[in-house]
Steps between C-alpha positions, in 0.01 A plus 500: 500500500593857457376808667368742243643843606187697418256310715716280722310187401638169381473406133543172322826470301321542164366839606821662631530866403837597355604652835422189698774248579397154613632362824822313441568138571690420816869492388572219742221293343640562151855419611383175658300409187806568285719284721250217494463530124878488459525190715226328299661593170840380619348172613318453171824565315675227701206257473407501131780279363452232765121511455539449123739209554288328766188542288658351186675215688180407690297464179781314319547262792125439522506400131818293521699736272871497579691826528830497316768771485339684209163508665654617826657790314163588339332490842764731646472735198117509540542586865742783419272625221198494726689694765624754245150550368309497825719687751502835320123480464458413865728785608314749272166388643619517862646848438161625370269686736260256668198667340643472154622141512346290228526140606725349761835319516334158515332569164838575351635173637208316349582652165850357525377140481553526124877452561477157672212412267722552196764270644243234591352511149845472340578202723184321387304532823127439474250756638373406845144467618361822650177592667237719335609813693863469391404425139280808493732732696830393349425353155862503385633337813464142373748369765317658796799713611321828588567586864195558718714678765851638541592190701431284190794675335715468812397460863741785584268738311202436726588756769635775271188465284269512796673797665515693170130434442412623851712812463342576166150454646595727793609784268192456285261496797669797664442699181134402495457598859650843430272545197180475707 
């Protein structure tokens, strides 16, 4: 909210006169959110290659497909490519103001399943059975690799993801309270 100088009454953000400045976010809240976002992004950067490798090897093992040296190199390359594609996107998203964020880091991670999927296809893996929800929600994820939570990528991401989400919600709700 903002006090309109002429009448001293609060106005919704959309009706601020040019002379009205909205109340600022708490700098400590923004600093905490930035720190939590950085920790989450750093954890995601560390986790992606291992997640890709575990995902590919799990499907291959389940289908009895052996992993030779060439396939191991392709798995590692897919993990590096997924990290190089996903991490800048995650960092950009997390650096964006909470009210302007389109999507979330987990959605970016879900988009990265195309990297292990390409390796699995090239290795001759067959698509796996999926339930109706997953078929509808993730039609291109034929190996059922899309993470439902940060911990599905790496258990070490559970806490940073939870803390970042709570901090984001706190900043968002504090803004809504001030706009009343």
